C-alpha positions as CSV (number, residue, x, y, z in Angstrom):
1,M,110.4,164.3,108.3
2,G,108.2,161.5,110.7
3,V,105.7,158.9,110.5
4,F,102.7,161.1,109.2
5,S,105.0,164.0,106.9
6,N,102.3,163.4,104.3
7,V,99.5,163.5,106.3
8,S,97.1,166.7,106.3
9,F,98.1,169.1,109.6
10,R,94.4,168.1,110.6
11,V,95.1,164.6,110.6
12,Q,98.4,164.3,112.7
13,G,97.1,167.4,115.4
14,S,93.7,164.7,115.1
15,L,96.3,161.9,116.0
16,T,98.3,164.1,118.3
17,I,95.3,164.6,120.6
18,L,93.5,161.0,119.7
19,G,96.9,159.8,121.5
20,L,97.1,162.0,123.9
21,L,94.2,160.8,125.3
22,L,94.2,157.3,124.8
23,G,97.3,157.5,126.9
24,T,95.9,159.6,129.8
25,L,92.9,157.0,130.4
26,L,94.8,153.5,130.4
27,A,97.3,155.8,132.8
28,W,93.9,156.8,134.8
29,Y,93.1,152.7,134.5
30,A,96.6,152.3,135.8
31,L,96.3,154.7,138.0
32,G,93.2,153.1,140.0
33,A,95.0,150.1,141.3
34,V,97.6,152.6,144.0
35,R,96.2,152.5,147.6
36,W,96.1,156.7,147.7
37,D,95.4,156.2,151.5
38,V,98.5,155.7,152.1
39,F,99.9,158.1,150.7
40,L,96.7,161.1,150.9
41,K,95.3,162.0,154.8
42,A,92.4,162.4,152.4
43,P,91.8,160.5,149.7
44,E,88.2,161.3,148.3
45,S,88.8,165.0,148.7
46,R,89.3,167.6,145.4
47,A,92.5,167.7,145.8
48,A,93.1,163.7,145.5
49,S,91.3,164.1,142.7
50,L,93.9,166.8,141.1
51,L,96.6,164.7,141.9
52,R,95.4,162.0,140.5
53,L,94.1,164.3,137.4
54,L,97.4,165.7,137.0
55,L,99.1,162.8,137.9
56,A,96.8,161.0,134.7
57,V,97.7,163.5,132.3
58,L,101.4,163.9,132.7
59,I,102.0,159.9,132.6
60,G,99.6,159.5,129.5
61,A,101.4,162.4,128.0
62,G,104.6,159.7,128.5
63,V,102.8,157.4,127.2
64,A,101.8,159.1,124.1
65,G,105.3,160.3,123.2
66,F,107.0,157.1,123.3
67,V,104.4,155.3,121.1
68,V,105.4,158.5,118.6
69,Q,109.0,158.2,119.1
70,Y,108.6,154.2,118.5
71,A,106.4,153.9,115.0
72,T,109.4,157.3,113.5
73,G,111.8,154.7,114.6
74,A,110.3,152.6,112.8
75,A,109.5,154.5,109.7
76,M,113.4,155.9,109.5
77,I,114.3,151.5,110.1
78,R,112.0,151.2,107.0
79,S,113.4,153.2,104.9
């Protein structure tokens, strides 16, 4: 039983997708501060952009997972 145990699957799925997208956007914004020219030969290439996108998705999924686990833990403490 999680935080969303009495919420419909559609709402739960929508919130999960929204959380993943927001986490990915937050990670993309944060990755903008990295000086990619230090790490990559061609920081403006398509491959570098794909690398930044994949890193943003990976970090965003971690952020979204943390938020869901935190909310679940907080709900368990309250009950």
